[in-house]
N, C-alpha and C positions, 0 to 999 in steps of 0.2 A: 778794386777795393783791397784785395790781398796785397798787391804791390805797394799801395799807399801805406797800409799797416806795416809792411815790412820795412819801408823807408823810415817811418816814424820810429820803429823799434831800433833801427840802425843808429838814428840820431840820439834817441833816448832809450837805451836798453832797459827792458823791464827789470825791476828789482823786487826782492822779497820785502814786503811792507813791514816786516818785523826786524830783520837783521841787516837789510840793505844789500845782501848778496845778489849778484846778477843772476837772472833766471827768467823763466817764462810763466811762473805762477805767483800768486799773491803771497803765499807762505811757502818757503822752500822746504824740502824734505828734512833738512837738518833741524829746522825749527819745529816742524811737526813731530819729529822723533823726540824732541825735547819736552813735549807736552807730558806732564806727570799725571797720568790717569789716577783717579781716586779709586783705590782698591779696598776691599773689605780687610779688616772688620770695621764696620760703622753701624751706628744706631739705625735700627730698622724703621724708626719713625722720622727723625729729623735729619738723618744722614751724616751726623758729625762722627769723626773718627773716634773709635773706642779701643780698649785693650782686648776686646773679643771675649771677655769672660761671661758676658750676658748679652741678651738681644737688644736691650735699650741702654742709652746713656743714663747718667744719674738723674738729669732733669726729667726726661721722658718716663723713666722708671718710677719716679716719684709723683707722676701725674701732671706734668706741665700741660697747661690748657691751650695747646695749639689749635688753631682753626683749620690749618691745612691737614690733610690726611697723611701725606708723606712728602718728604723733601729729599732731593738727590742732586748731585752735581757730577759733571763728567770728569773734571780734573782739579788739581790743586792750583790755587792762584799763586803761582810761582814760575820762575824761569821764563821761557819763551811764551807760554800761555798767558802769563801775566802781562808781558810786553805786548802781546797781540791785543788783548782786551784794552789796555791803556792806549794803544795806538788808535784803536777804533774810536774810543770815547773822547780822547783829548787831542789827538793829532789829525782828526778829520779823515782817517783812512777808512772811508765807508765801505770800500770793497772787501774789507776784512769781515764784514757781516756774513758774506757768503761762506768762506771756509770755516769760520767759527760756528755758523749754523750747521754746516755739514758735519763738523766734529760732534756737535751736540746730537744731531740726528743719528749718527752712527752709534753714539752711546745709548740712545733710546732704543735702538734696534736690539740691544742686549737685554731688553725687558727689565729695567731696574725696578719697575712697579709690578713685577710678576705678570699676572694675567690681566691686569686692569688696562683697558684701552680707553684713552680720553675721547671725548666727543668733540671738543673744541679747544683751540689754543688761544690764550689771551696773554699778550706781552705786558709786563709791568710798565705803566706809562710814566712819562716825564710831565712835570708841570709846564704849562704853556710858555712861561717865561724862560725856562731852561731849554725847552724845545726850540724856542726862537733864537736863543743864544748859540746853541749847538748846531741847529739846522736839521737834526734828525734824532730819532730815538734808537739807540743801539740795541735795546731789547727787541724792538719791533723788527729791525733788520735781521737779527738772528732768528726770531720767530717765523718770519716770512720764509727763510730757507728751510727751517724745520718743517713748516707746513707743507711745502712742496715735496720735501723728501719723504715724509711719512704719510702723505695724503690725508691729512686731517685739517679741516678749515680753520682759519684764523679770524677772530673777531677783534677789530682794531679799536672800536669806539664804545665797547661795553664798560670798560673800567676807566675812570678818569681820576686825575690827580688834582685835588682841590687847591693845594697850596705848595709852595716851594719849601722843602725841608733841608735841614743840615745833613751832611754826610754822617751816616750812622756809625762808621768805624771809629770816630774820635770821641764818642760819647759813652758815659757809664750806662749801666743797664736801665736805671730809672729814667734817665734823660732820653735814651733811645725810645722807650715806650711813649713818653710824652711827645717826643719829636714827630713820631709817625702817626699818633692817634688822630683819627678822623681825617687823615690826609687823602683818602680815596673815597670815591663814591661810585655806585653802579646802579643803573636803572634795571628793573626787572625786564627780561627779554626772553622770547622763545629760544634764542640762541643758547642761553645758559640754564633756563628753567628746567630743573630735574636732570641736568647734564653733569658729567664729570669733566671738569675744567683742568687743562694743563697750563699752569701759570709759568711763563718763561721770563728769566732775567739773565743778565750777563754774569753777575757775581752774587752769590749768597754769602753774607758774612755773619750778621747777628740774628737773622731769621725774623726779626721784628717787622721788617718791611713786607716780606712775603706773607707773614701771618696776618697783618692788618689788611692786606689786599685780599687774602683768603676769607677773612671775616666778612668783608663787604660783599664778596661774590656769593658766599653762602647766604647772607641776609637777603641778597637779590634773587635767591632761588636755586643756586647751584646745588646739585646733589652732594658733590665733594670737590675738593681742590687738591691737585697734585702739583707740587712746585719743583721746578728743575732749572738749573743754571749751567752755563758753560764751565764756570769755575767756582770753587768753594774757598773763601778766605777764612783762615783759622785765627 
C-alpha cells in the first residue's frame, strides 16, 4: 500500500490546498505562519476588536441583547486564513476541514472562555438545499475535528436550518436581522437540556447568525451558548 501511495505521489505530487506549493501536508507551514491570530484587546462579550480602554465594545456596554453568552474567533478573516476558509467552502477542498479544525482546537486550548468548559459542540447548519449544492457543511467538518481534539461530543442534528438565507455580509443591520429571523429551529433534547453549548462556525461576521442560533438553542433548553469560529470578519 505504501508503495502505491508513493507512486501516486510521484505522479501527482501533494500540494498545499491554499497556495499550491508542493509538499506533504494540506496547508504548508508558510500559509500557517500567515494566519493572523486574533489578539486582545477585544470585547469580552462579543469578541470584536476594541481600543482596549474598557472591557466591552460600545454595543455590549450599552446593553446589546445578545442571546449567546460569549463569542470568540481564532484569527482574522484575511490573508492565508481567508484563502483557506474560502477554498474549503467554494473550491470543494474538504480536507481543509481537518487543519482548520485543528487550528480552532489549538485556539480553544488557550481557554478563551476562561474556566467555562462546554458540554456539547453544535455546528451551525446549512439549509438542505445549500447542503445538497455544496455536498458538505464546512462548519460540521471543522466541528468534527474540534470534537476529536478536545474530547467534547458533537451533536449534528440538534440545530436545523429552516430556510435558505442570503449572505449576511452584504446586508444592512435591519436586513441582517430580518434575513436570519426564525431561520433555525431546535427540538428539546437531553443532549442540550441544561448544558453549555459550544456553537461552531467557519466565520463570524455580523453576529446575527450565531445570535439567532443561540436564541433557538436557549429556547430549546440550553443553559448557555458560547460561539466560536475559525475566523472573524470585520
